[in-house]
All heavy atoms as TSV, in Angstrom:
chain	resi	resn	atom	element	x	y	z
A	1	MET	N	N	80.876	104.386	91.315
A	1	MET	CA	C	80.815	102.962	91.538
A	1	MET	C	C	81.769	102.274	90.562
A	1	MET	O	O	81.840	102.628	89.401
A	1	MET	CB	C	79.396	102.457	91.332
A	1	MET	CG	C	79.314	100.981	91.495
A	1	MET	SD	S	77.696	100.206	91.460
A	1	MET	CE	C	76.542	101.482	91.372
A	2	GLN	N	N	82.465	101.284	91.079
A	2	GLN	CA	C	83.381	100.511	90.241
A	2	GLN	C	C	82.645	99.270	89.729
A	2	GLN	O	O	82.148	98.474	90.524
A	2	GLN	CB	C	84.614	100.098	91.030
A	2	GLN	CG	C	85.481	101.268	91.435
A	2	GLN	CD	C	86.684	100.818	92.202
A	2	GLN	OE1	O	86.570	100.236	93.280
A	2	GLN	NE2	N	87.855	101.077	91.654
A	3	PRO	N	N	82.596	99.074	88.411
A	3	PRO	CA	C	81.860	97.939	87.850
A	3	PRO	C	C	82.660	96.638	87.788
A	3	PRO	O	O	82.098	95.581	87.534
A	3	PRO	CB	C	81.498	98.408	86.445
A	3	PRO	CG	C	82.622	99.328	86.084
A	3	PRO	CD	C	83.023	100.005	87.375
A	4	GLN	N	N	83.973	96.724	88.002
A	4	GLN	CA	C	84.806	95.529	87.889
A	4	GLN	C	C	85.479	95.209	89.214
A	4	GLN	O	O	85.768	96.096	90.012
A	4	GLN	CB	C	85.856	95.700	86.808
A	4	GLN	CG	C	85.250	95.806	85.421
A	4	GLN	CD	C	86.313	95.810	84.353
A	4	GLN	OE1	O	87.354	96.418	84.505
A	4	GLN	NE2	N	86.027	95.120	83.265
A	5	SER	N	N	85.722	93.934	89.415
A	5	SER	CA	C	86.405	93.459	90.609
A	5	SER	C	C	87.344	92.331	90.197
A	5	SER	O	O	87.047	91.574	89.277
A	5	SER	CB	C	85.381	92.946	91.627
A	5	SER	OG	O	85.995	92.600	92.843
A	6	ARG	N	N	88.475	92.257	90.863
A	6	ARG	CA	C	89.442	91.197	90.573
A	6	ARG	C	C	89.244	90.085	91.595
A	6	ARG	O	O	89.517	90.257	92.780
A	6	ARG	CB	C	90.857	91.748	90.630
A	6	ARG	CG	C	91.909	90.757	90.191
A	6	ARG	CD	C	93.211	91.499	89.874
A	6	ARG	NE	N	94.176	90.628	89.262
A	6	ARG	CZ	C	94.225	90.292	87.990
A	6	ARG	NH1	N	93.315	90.765	87.168
A	6	ARG	NH2	N	95.146	89.497	87.520
A	7	LEU	N	N	88.765	88.944	91.116
A	7	LEU	CA	C	88.537	87.787	91.980
A	7	LEU	C	C	89.827	86.987	92.121
A	7	LEU	O	O	90.555	86.793	91.147
A	7	LEU	CB	C	87.456	86.885	91.381
A	7	LEU	CG	C	86.044	87.442	91.371
A	7	LEU	CD1	C	85.141	86.574	90.504
A	7	LEU	CD2	C	85.501	87.537	92.770
A	8	THR	N	N	90.091	86.515	93.338
A	8	THR	CA	C	91.248	85.663	93.601
A	8	THR	C	C	90.754	84.351	94.178
A	8	THR	O	O	90.072	84.330	95.203
A	8	THR	CB	C	92.217	86.332	94.602
A	8	THR	OG1	O	92.644	87.584	94.067
A	8	THR	CG2	C	93.423	85.446	94.861
A	9	CYS	N	N	91.098	83.254	93.529
A	9	CYS	CA	C	90.695	81.927	93.990
A	9	CYS	C	C	91.458	81.588	95.272
A	9	CYS	O	O	92.696	81.660	95.281
A	9	CYS	CB	C	90.971	80.887	92.915
A	9	CYS	SG	S	90.590	79.187	93.445
A	10	PRO	N	N	90.749	81.211	96.338
A	10	PRO	CA	C	91.441	80.865	97.580
A	10	PRO	C	C	92.186	79.536	97.510
A	10	PRO	O	O	93.068	79.276	98.318
A	10	PRO	CB	C	90.309	80.790	98.604
A	10	PRO	CG	C	89.103	80.455	97.803
A	10	PRO	CD	C	89.296	81.115	96.462
A	11	ASP	N	N	91.869	78.691	96.513
A	11	ASP	CA	C	92.550	77.392	96.394
A	11	ASP	C	C	93.842	77.481	95.592
A	11	ASP	O	O	94.881	77.005	96.041
A	11	ASP	CB	C	91.624	76.359	95.753
A	11	ASP	CG	C	90.635	75.770	96.733
A	11	ASP	OD1	O	90.526	76.279	97.869
A	11	ASP	OD2	O	89.968	74.797	96.377
A	12	CYS	N	N	93.770	78.093	94.406
A	12	CYS	CA	C	94.951	78.087	93.532
A	12	CYS	C	C	95.606	79.460	93.363
A	12	CYS	O	O	96.696	79.558	92.808
A	12	CYS	CB	C	94.596	77.510	92.162
A	12	CYS	SG	S	93.596	78.598	91.120
A	13	GLY	N	N	94.924	80.525	93.817
A	13	GLY	CA	C	95.490	81.863	93.708
A	13	GLY	C	C	95.278	82.533	92.368
A	13	GLY	O	O	95.711	83.666	92.167
A	14	HIS	N	N	94.607	81.851	91.437
A	14	HIS	CA	C	94.344	82.452	90.123
A	14	HIS	C	C	93.533	83.730	90.299
A	14	HIS	O	O	92.611	83.790	91.104
A	14	HIS	CB	C	93.580	81.470	89.224
A	14	HIS	CG	C	93.270	82.032	87.878
A	14	HIS	ND1	N	94.190	82.078	86.863
A	14	HIS	CD2	C	92.128	82.585	87.382
A	14	HIS	CE1	C	93.635	82.623	85.796
A	14	HIS	NE2	N	92.377	82.945	86.094
A	15	GLN	N	N	93.871	84.758	89.518
A	15	GLN	CA	C	93.154	86.022	89.571
A	15	GLN	C	C	92.541	86.327	88.210
A	15	GLN	O	O	93.158	86.078	87.181
A	15	GLN	CB	C	94.080	87.159	89.978
A	15	GLN	CG	C	94.605	87.004	91.385
A	15	GLN	CD	C	95.419	88.201	91.822
A	15	GLN	OE1	O	96.000	88.908	91.002
A	15	GLN	NE2	N	95.483	88.431	93.125
A	16	GLU	N	N	91.337	86.866	88.263
A	16	GLU	CA	C	90.617	87.206	87.033
A	16	GLU	C	C	89.782	88.455	87.305
A	16	GLU	O	O	89.082	88.535	88.318
A	16	GLU	CB	C	89.702	86.040	86.642
A	16	GLU	CG	C	89.146	86.104	85.268
A	16	GLU	CD	C	90.145	85.735	84.174
A	16	GLU	OE1	O	91.046	84.909	84.408
A	16	GLU	OE2	O	90.010	86.289	83.079
A	17	THR	N	N	89.869	89.442	86.411
A	17	THR	CA	C	89.047	90.636	86.535
A	17	THR	C	C	87.740	90.402	85.800
A	17	THR	O	O	87.740	90.001	84.640
A	17	THR	CB	C	89.769	91.872	85.969
A	17	THR	OG1	O	90.985	92.059	86.708
A	17	THR	CG2	C	88.908	93.122	86.083
A	18	GLU	N	N	86.635	90.627	86.502
A	18	GLU	CA	C	85.307	90.386	85.950
A	18	GLU	C	C	84.425	91.614	86.139
A	18	GLU	O	O	84.599	92.373	87.096
A	18	GLU	CB	C	84.635	89.193	86.652
A	18	GLU	CG	C	85.365	87.876	86.516
A	18	GLU	CD	C	85.220	87.245	85.139
A	18	GLU	OE1	O	84.421	87.740	84.314
A	18	GLU	OE2	O	85.908	86.233	84.902
A	19	THR	N	N	83.473	91.798	85.228
A	19	THR	CA	C	82.469	92.839	85.378
A	19	THR	C	C	81.329	92.267	86.206
A	19	THR	O	O	80.797	91.207	85.891
A	19	THR	CB	C	81.955	93.307	84.003
A	19	THR	OG1	O	83.062	93.827	83.262
A	19	THR	CG2	C	80.893	94.379	84.156
A	20	MET	N	N	80.969	92.976	87.265
A	20	MET	CA	C	79.947	92.489	88.182
A	20	MET	C	C	78.549	92.783	87.650
A	20	MET	O	O	78.321	93.835	87.051
A	20	MET	CB	C	80.104	93.176	89.546
A	20	MET	CG	C	81.401	92.856	90.233
A	20	MET	SD	S	81.557	93.690	91.821
A	20	MET	CE	C	82.104	95.324	91.297
A	21	PRO	N	N	77.614	91.877	87.870
A	21	PRO	CA	C	76.234	92.164	87.504
A	21	PRO	C	C	75.688	93.258	88.425
A	21	PRO	O	O	76.047	93.315	89.603
A	21	PRO	CB	C	75.506	90.840	87.726
A	21	PRO	CG	C	76.348	90.093	88.701
A	21	PRO	CD	C	77.753	90.547	88.476
A	22	THR	N	N	74.834	94.115	87.884
A	22	THR	CA	C	74.269	95.193	88.700
A	22	THR	C	C	72.855	94.876	89.160
A	22	THR	O	O	72.320	95.552	90.029
A	22	THR	CB	C	74.244	96.517	87.917
A	22	THR	OG1	O	73.491	96.330	86.720
A	22	THR	CG2	C	75.647	96.985	87.596
A	23	ASP	N	N	72.260	93.827	88.604
A	23	ASP	CA	C	70.866	93.522	88.908
A	23	ASP	C	C	70.673	92.192	89.636
A	23	ASP	O	O	69.548	91.752	89.820
A	23	ASP	CB	C	70.040	93.529	87.632
A	23	ASP	CG	C	70.528	92.514	86.615
A	23	ASP	OD1	O	71.631	91.958	86.789
A	23	ASP	OD2	O	69.806	92.263	85.648
A	24	ALA	N	N	71.756	91.553	90.045
A	24	ALA	CA	C	71.649	90.264	90.739
A	24	ALA	C	C	72.959	89.962	91.458
A	24	ALA	O	O	74.011	90.469	91.090
A	24	ALA	CB	C	71.361	89.147	89.739
A	25	CYS	N	N	72.858	89.139	92.496
A	25	CYS	CA	C	74.060	88.669	93.188
A	25	CYS	C	C	74.621	87.467	92.431
A	25	CYS	O	O	73.871	86.706	91.847
A	25	CYS	CB	C	73.716	88.237	94.606
A	25	CYS	SG	S	73.296	89.591	95.689
A	26	GLN	N	N	75.913	87.320	92.467
A	26	GLN	CA	C	76.539	86.166	91.834
A	26	GLN	C	C	76.993	85.230	92.944
A	26	GLN	O	O	77.964	85.490	93.640
A	26	GLN	CB	C	77.710	86.585	90.946
A	26	GLN	CG	C	78.243	85.427	90.154
A	26	GLN	CD	C	79.124	85.862	88.993
A	26	GLN	OE1	O	79.072	86.992	88.542
A	26	GLN	NE2	N	79.930	84.938	88.515
A	27	PHE	N	N	76.263	84.139	93.100
A	27	PHE	CA	C	76.537	83.192	94.182
A	27	PHE	C	C	77.604	82.173	93.816
A	27	PHE	O	O	78.229	81.603	94.691
A	27	PHE	CB	C	75.260	82.449	94.574
A	27	PHE	CG	C	74.214	83.351	95.145
A	27	PHE	CD1	C	73.106	83.698	94.405
A	27	PHE	CD2	C	74.344	83.873	96.431
A	27	PHE	CE1	C	72.137	84.534	94.935
A	27	PHE	CE2	C	73.378	84.714	96.964
A	27	PHE	CZ	C	72.272	85.050	96.204
A	28	PHE	N	N	77.789	81.907	92.530
A	28	PHE	CA	C	78.749	80.897	92.077
A	28	PHE	C	C	79.680	81.507	91.047
A	28	PHE	O	O	79.278	82.348	90.252
A	28	PHE	CB	C	78.031	79.701	91.443
A	28	PHE	CG	C	77.003	79.086	92.344
A	28	PHE	CD1	C	75.654	79.288	92.130
A	28	PHE	CD2	C	77.387	78.298	93.418
A	28	PHE	CE1	C	74.700	78.730	92.958
A	28	PHE	CE2	C	76.448	77.734	94.265
A	28	PHE	CZ	C	75.107	77.952	94.033
A	29	TYR	N	N	80.930	81.047	91.071
A	29	TYR	CA	C	81.901	81.481	90.072
A	29	TYR	C	C	82.854	80.325	89.825
A	29	TYR	O	O	83.424	79.770	90.769
A	29	TYR	CB	C	82.685	82.706	90.565
A	29	TYR	CG	C	83.723	83.176	89.577
A	29	TYR	CD1	C	83.366	83.954	88.484
A	29	TYR	CD2	C	85.061	82.834	89.730
A	29	TYR	CE1	C	84.305	84.377	87.567
A	29	TYR	CE2	C	86.019	83.252	88.823
A	29	TYR	CZ	C	85.632	84.024	87.750
A	29	TYR	OH	O	86.574	84.434	86.829
A	30	ASP	N	N	83.029	79.949	88.571
A	30	ASP	CA	C	83.950	78.874	88.194
A	30	ASP	C	C	85.346	79.456	88.016
A	30	ASP	O	O	85.558	80.278	87.123
A	30	ASP	CB	C	83.511	78.199	86.890
A	30	ASP	CG	C	82.188	77.478	87.019
A	30	ASP	OD1	O	81.922	76.917	88.102
A	30	ASP	OD2	O	81.404	77.480	86.050
A	31	CYS	N	N	86.288	79.023	88.864
A	31	CYS	CA	C	87.668	79.485	88.745
A	31	CYS	C	C	88.229	79.042	87.405
A	31	CYS	O	O	88.137	77.870	87.041
A	31	CYS	CB	C	88.514	78.921	89.887
A	31	CYS	SG	S	90.266	79.322	89.732
A	32	LYS	N	N	88.834	79.975	86.704
A	32	LYS	CA	C	89.413	79.656	85.398
A	32	LYS	C	C	90.778	78.989	85.532
A	32	LYS	O	O	91.331	78.501	84.563
A	32	LYS	CB	C	89.486	80.913	84.549
A	32	LYS	CG	C	88.092	81.415	84.186
A	32	LYS	CD	C	88.154	82.661	83.328
A	32	LYS	CE	C	86.771	83.042	82.870
A	32	LYS	NZ	N	86.174	84.128	83.603
A	33	GLY	N	N	91.311	78.961	86.759
A	33	GLY	CA	C	92.591	78.310	86.999
A	33	GLY	C	C	92.445	76.838	87.340
A	33	GLY	O	O	92.910	75.961	86.618
A	34	CYS	N	N	91.737	76.559	88.450
A	34	CYS	CA	C	91.635	75.177	88.924
A	34	CYS	C	C	90.253	74.560	88.731
A	34	CYS	O	O	90.034	73.400	89.069
A	34	CYS	CB	C	92.034	75.090	90.398
A	34	CYS	SG	S	90.912	75.966	91.525
A	35	LYS	N	N	89.321	75.349	88.215
A	35	LYS	CA	C	87.965	74.875	87.871
A	35	LYS	C	C	87.055	74.598	89.065
A	35	LYS	O	O	85.985	74.056	88.891
A	35	LYS	CB	C	88.002	73.634	86.961
A	35	LYS	CG	C	88.890	73.768	85.744
A	35	LYS	CD	C	88.434	74.875	84.833
A	35	LYS	CE	C	89.289	74.903	83.577
A	35	LYS	NZ	N	89.537	76.209	83.072
A	36	ILE	N	N	87.461	74.957	90.307
A	36	ILE	CA	C	86.530	74.763	91.414
A	36	ILE	C	C	85.433	75.825	91.335
A	36	ILE	O	O	85.594	76.857	90.686
A	36	ILE	CB	C	87.214	74.812	92.801
A	36	ILE	CG1	C	87.698	76.223	93.124
A	36	ILE	CG2	C	88.306	73.790	92.929
A	36	ILE	CD1	C	87.912	76.433	94.605
A	37	VAL	N	N	84.339	75.566	91.997
A	37	VAL	CA	C	83.236	76.518	92.038
A	37	VAL	C	C	83.340	77.305	93.345
A	37	VAL	O	O	83.279	76.725	94.428
A	37	VAL	CB	C	81.873	75.804	91.949
A	37	VAL	CG1	C	80.736	76.809	92.060
A	37	VAL	CG2	C	81.763	75.020	90.656
A	38	LEU	N	N	83.542	78.619	93.209
A	38	LEU	CA	C	83.592	79.474	94.382
A	38	LEU	C	C	82.179	79.818	94.813
A	38	LEU	O	O	81.303	80.055	93.979
A	38	LEU	CB	C	84.349	80.775	94.076
A	38	LEU	CG	C	85.793	80.660	93.625
A	38	LEU	CD1	C	86.369	82.045	93.366
A	38	LEU	CD2	C	86.623	79.930	94.640
A	39	ARG	N	N	81.967	79.841	96.125
A	39	ARG	CA	C	80.698	80.242	96.729
A	39	ARG	C	C	81.025	81.286	97.788
A	39	ARG	O	O	82.110	81.247	98.373
A	39	ARG	CB	C	80.019	79.042	97.366
A	39	ARG	CG	C	79.552	78.022	96.356
A	39	ARG	CD	C	78.969	76.793	97.052
A	39	ARG	NE	N	78.508	75.805	96.084
A	39	ARG	CZ	C	79.263	74.911	95.474
A	39	ARG	NH1	N	80.553	74.864	95.728
A	39	ARG	NH2	N	78.746	74.059	94.614
A	40	PRO	N	N	80.111	82.187	98.088
A	40	PRO	CA	C	80.400	83.224	99.094
A	40	PRO	C	C	80.727	82.622	100.465
A	40	PRO	O	O	80.197	81.576	100.833
A	40	PRO	CB	C	79.100	84.026	99.185
A	40	PRO	CG	C	78.317	83.678	97.970
A	40	PRO	CD	C	78.763	82.320	97.542
A	41	ASN	N	N	81.589	83.303	101.187
A	41	ASN	CA	C	81.872	82.926	102.574
A	41	ASN	C	C	80.636	83.209	103.420
A	41	ASN	O	O	79.800	84.038	103.053
A	41	ASN	CB	C	83.055	83.727	103.119
A	41	ASN	CG	C	84.356	83.365	102.448
A	41	ASN	OD1	O	84.564	82.239	102.024
A	41	ASN	ND2	N	85.245	84.332	102.340
A	42	ALA	N	N	80.535	82.566	104.554
A	42	ALA	CA	C	79.416	82.798	105.470
A	42	ALA	C	C	79.330	84.284	105.810
A	42	ALA	O	O	80.336	84.916	106.127
A	42	ALA	CB	C	79.607	81.970	106.736
A	43	GLY	N	N	78.141	84.833	105.688
A	43	GLY	CA	C	77.927	86.245	105.998
A	43	GLY	C	C	78.083	87.181	104.824
A	43	GLY	O	O	77.737	88.357	104.921
A	44	ASP	N	N	78.629	86.700	103.711
A	44	ASP	CA	C	78.774	87.521	102.505
A	44	ASP	C	C	77.647	87.196	101.530
A	44	ASP	O	O	77.150	86.076	101.495
A	44	ASP	CB	C	80.119	87.269	101.815
A	44	ASP	CG	C	81.288	87.888	102.562
A	44	ASP	OD1	O	81.058	88.808	103.379
A	44	ASP	OD2	O	82.429	87.461	102.336
A	45	CYS	N	N	77.265	88.198	100.736
A	45	CYS	CA	C	76.128	88.006	99.836
A	45	CYS	C	C	76.518	87.424	98.485
A	45	CYS	O	O	75.670	86.864	97.789
A	45	CYS	CB	C	75.395	89.326	99.632
A	45	CYS	SG	S	76.388	90.611	98.850
A	46	CYS	N	N	77.793	87.552	98.094
A	46	CYS	CA	C	78.181	87.067	96.760
A	46	CYS	C	C	79.686	86.793	96.705
A	46	CYS	O	O	80.420	87.119	97.635
A	46	CYS	CB	C	77.782	88.098	95.696
A	46	CYS	SG	S	78.704	89.637	95.811
A	47	VAL	N	N	80.131	86.223	95.603
A	47	VAL	CA	C	81.551	85.889	95.458
A	47	VAL	C	C	82.432	87.131	95.389
A	47	VAL	O	O	83.581	87.093	95.805
A	47	VAL	CB	C	81.811	84.975	94.235
A	47	VAL	CG1	C	81.179	83.612	94.443
A	47	VAL	CG2	C	81.347	85.605	92.943
A	48	TYR	N	N	81.881	88.256	94.902
A	48	TYR	CA	C	82.682	89.484	94.831
A	48	TYR	C	C	82.963	90.032	96.228
A	48	TYR	O	O	84.046	90.548	96.486
A	48	TYR	CB	C	81.992	90.531	93.956
A	48	TYR	CG	C	81.930	90.090	92.526
A	48	TYR	CD1	C	80.750	89.635	91.959
A	48	TYR	CD2	C	83.072	90.081	91.729
A	48	TYR	CE1	C	80.699	89.190	90.647
A	48	TYR	CE2	C	83.037	89.643	90.416
A	48	TYR	CZ	C	81.856	89.188	89.884
A	48	TYR	OH	O	81.821	88.746	88.590
A	49	CYS	N	N	81.993	89.914	97.126
A	49	CYS	CA	C	82.200	90.379	98.499
A	49	CYS	C	C	83.171	89.467	99.248
A	49	CYS	O	O	83.863	89.915	100.154
A	49	CYS	CB	C	80.865	90.475	99.227
A	49	CYS	SG	S	79.854	91.845	98.619
A	50	SER	N	N	83.245	88.205	98.865
A	50	SER	CA	C	84.149	87.260	99.532
A	50	SER	C	C	85.551	87.237	98.935
A	50	SER	O	O	86.532	87.156	99.673
A	50	SER	CB	C	83.575	85.842	99.468
A	50	SER	OG	O	82.420	85.728	100.236
A	51	PHE	N	N	85.662	87.284	97.620
A	51	PHE	CA	C	86.951	87.038	96.965
A	51	PHE	C	C	87.425	88.158	96.044
A	51	PHE	O	O	88.462	88.033	95.412
A	51	PHE	CB	C	86.888	85.730	96.159
A	51	PHE	CG	C	86.413	84.569	96.981
A	51	PHE	CD1	C	85.153	84.029	96.787
A	51	PHE	CD2	C	87.210	84.034	97.976
A	51	PHE	CE1	C	84.699	82.969	97.556
A	51	PHE	CE2	C	86.763	82.971	98.756
A	51	PHE	CZ	C	85.510	82.439	98.551
A	52	GLY	N	N	86.659	89.237	95.950
A	52	GLY	CA	C	86.998	90.320	95.033
A	52	GLY	C	C	87.725	91.471	95.696
A	52	GLY	O	O	87.715	91.632	96.916
A	53	THR	N	N	88.316	92.309	94.857
A	53	THR	CA	C	88.995	93.508	95.331
A	53	THR	C	C	88.002	94.632	95.580
A	53	THR	O	O	88.322	95.598	96.275
A	53	THR	CB	C	90.042	93.980	94.302
A	53	THR	OG1	O	89.401	94.144	93.034
A	53	THR	CG2	C	91.187	92.993	94.191
A	54	VAL	N	N	86.811	94.513	94.992
A	54	VAL	CA	C	85.759	95.515	95.124
A	54	VAL	C	C	84.464	94.778	95.457
A	54	VAL	O	O	84.147	93.775	94.811
A	54	VAL	CB	C	85.587	96.307	93.799
A	54	VAL	CG1	C	84.447	97.294	93.892
A	54	VAL	CG2	C	86.875	97.000	93.420
A	55	PRO	N	N	83.701	95.235	96.460
A	55	PRO	CA	C	82.422	94.570	96.752
A	55	PRO	C	C	81.400	94.818	95.645
A	55	PRO	O	O	81.577	95.714	94.815
A	55	PRO	CB	C	81.981	95.206	98.074
A	55	PRO	CG	C	82.658	96.526	98.116
A	55	PRO	CD	C	83.952	96.353	97.364
A	56	CYS	N	N	80.322	94.070	95.678
A	56	CYS	CA	C	79.293	94.161	94.641
A	56	CYS	C	C	78.622	95.539	94.634
A	56	CYS	O	O	78.674	96.274	95.621
A	56	CYS	CB	C	78.260	93.057	94.817
A	56	CYS	SG	S	77.275	93.196	96.327
A	57	PRO	N	N	77.992	95.921	93.505
A	57	PRO	CA	C	77.370	97.245	93.383
A	57	PRO	C	C	76.401	97.623	94.499
A	57	PRO	O	O	76.475	98.760	95.000
A	57	PRO	CB	C	76.685	97.194	92.015
A	57	PRO	CG	C	77.575	96.293	91.214
A	57	PRO	CD	C	77.973	95.216	92.210
A	58	PRO	N	N	75.487	96.741	94.959
A	58	PRO	CA	C	74.599	97.171	96.043
A	58	PRO	C	C	75.355	97.528	97.337
A	58	PRO	O	O	74.993	98.467	98.033
A	58	PRO	CB	C	73.689	95.957	96.273
A	58	PRO	CG	C	73.694	95.232	94.968
A	58	PRO	CD	C	75.078	95.429	94.426
A	59	ILE	N	N	76.400	96.807	97.634
A	59	ILE	CA	C	77.201	97.108	98.828
A	59	ILE	C	C	77.968	98.413	98.625
A	59	ILE	O	O	78.051	99.243	99.531
A	59	ILE	CB	C	78.155	95.944	99.171
A	59	ILE	CG1	C	77.362	94.665	99.461
A	59	ILE	CG2	C	79.086	96.306	100.326
A	59	ILE	CD1	C	76.430	94.739	100.651
A	60	GLN	N	N	78.515	98.635	97.426
A	60	GLN	CA	C	79.205	99.890	97.134
A	60	GLN	C	C	78.258	101.079	97.312
A	60	GLN	O	O	78.631	102.099	97.894
A	60	GLN	CB	C	79.737	99.898	95.694
A	60	GLN	CG	C	80.910	98.991	95.447
A	60	GLN	CD	C	81.386	99.118	94.016
A	60	GLN	OE1	O	81.729	100.208	93.553
A	60	GLN	NE2	N	81.380	98.008	93.289
A	61	GLU	N	N	77.024	100.949	96.803
A	61	GLU	CA	C	76.039	102.026	96.920
A	61	GLU	C	C	75.700	102.310	98.376
A	61	GLU	O	O	75.609	103.466	98.786
A	61	GLU	CB	C	74.772	101.668	96.144
A	61	GLU	CG	C	74.938	101.737	94.656
A	61	GLU	CD	C	73.692	101.300	93.893
A	61	GLU	OE1	O	72.610	101.159	94.516
A	61	GLU	OE2	O	73.798	101.099	92.682
A	62	ALA	N	N	75.518	101.266	99.161
A	62	ALA	CA	C	75.203	101.442	100.575
A	62	ALA	C	C	76.349	102.138	101.305
A	62	ALA	O	O	76.120	103.040	102.116
A	62	ALA	CB	C	74.891	100.094	101.214
A	63	GLN	N	N	77.576	101.742	101.005
A	63	GLN	CA	C	78.731	102.350	101.658
A	63	GLN	C	C	78.842	103.823	101.282
A	63	GLN	O	O	79.157	104.658	102.126
A	63	GLN	CB	C	80.017	101.609	101.282
A	63	GLN	CG	C	80.105	100.230	101.894
A	63	GLN	CD	C	81.279	99.406	101.377
A	63	GLN	OE1	O	81.884	99.716	100.348
A	63	GLN	NE2	N	81.602	98.339	102.081
A	64	ALA	N	N	78.562	104.154	100.017
A	64	ALA	CA	C	78.669	105.536	99.550
A	64	ALA	C	C	77.589	106.431	100.176
A	64	ALA	O	O	77.833	107.607	100.456
A	64	ALA	CB	C	78.579	105.587	98.032
A	65	SER	N	N	76.415	105.882	100.397
A	65	SER	CA	C	75.307	106.685	100.928
A	65	SER	C	C	75.218	106.658	102.447
A	65	SER	O	O	74.445	107.399	103.035
A	65	SER	CB	C	73.985	106.191	100.337
A	65	SER	OG	O	73.646	104.917	100.845
A	66	GLY	N	N	75.975	105.764	103.070
A	66	GLY	CA	C	75.921	105.633	104.518
A	66	GLY	C	C	74.748	104.791	104.991
A	66	GLY	O	O	74.464	104.722	106.175
A	67	ALA	N	N	74.069	104.144	104.052
A	67	ALA	CA	C	72.937	103.298	104.399
A	67	ALA	C	C	73.441	101.963	104.950
A	67	ALA	O	O	74.611	101.617	104.830
A	67	ALA	CB	C	72.074	103.048	103.169
A	68	ILE	N	N	72.529	101.216	105.518
A	68	ILE	CA	C	72.862	99.874	105.994
A	68	ILE	C	C	73.123	98.996	104.766
A	68	ILE	O	O	72.319	98.944	103.858
A	68	ILE	CB	C	71.724	99.286	106.846
A	68	ILE	CG1	C	71.562	100.118	108.111
A	68	ILE	CG2	C	71.992	97.833	107.183
A	68	ILE	CD1	C	70.363	99.749	108.942
A	69	ALA	N	N	74.277	98.347	104.743
A	69	ALA	CA	C	74.666	97.519	103.608
A	69	ALA	C	C	73.763	96.298	103.507
A	69	ALA	O	O	73.590	95.563	104.461
A	69	ALA	CB	C	76.118	97.092	103.731
A	70	SER	N	N	73.183	96.142	102.341
A	70	SER	CA	C	72.299	95.016	102.088
A	70	SER	C	C	72.402	94.678	100.619
A	70	SER	O	O	72.491	95.560	99.779
A	70	SER	CB	C	70.883	95.408	102.485
A	70	SER	OG	O	69.943	94.779	101.694
A	71	CYS	N	N	72.411	93.417	100.332
A	71	CYS	CA	C	72.558	92.998	98.943
A	71	CYS	C	C	71.362	92.180	98.517
A	71	CYS	O	O	70.795	91.438	99.314
A	71	CYS	CB	C	73.832	92.186	98.794
A	71	CYS	SG	S	74.213	91.742	97.105
A	72	CYS	N	N	71.003	92.311	97.299
A	72	CYS	CA	C	69.923	91.561	96.637
A	72	CYS	C	C	68.964	90.990	97.631
A	72	CYS	O	O	68.459	89.984	97.640
A	72	CYS	CB	C	70.501	90.528	95.723
A	72	CYS	SG	S	71.632	91.243	94.523
C-alpha cells in the first residue's frame, strides 16, 4: 500500500504530496496554492480519490484483495 498521494488542485494546478490518513476519509483539503477548499467529486469518498495520484488506503486495499471498493 502506498501511504502518500500527490494532490493536484483543479483550479490552480498546484501539486502537493501528502500522507493519507489510514483511519478516516479526508473530505476537505485546503490548497496551498490558491487557498480554495477541495471537496471530493460526486461518487468519490475523499479528496485523494478525486484529486490524488493514488487512491485512499481503503480503496487500495479493496483493489489489492479484489473486494468491492468501499471507503470509510
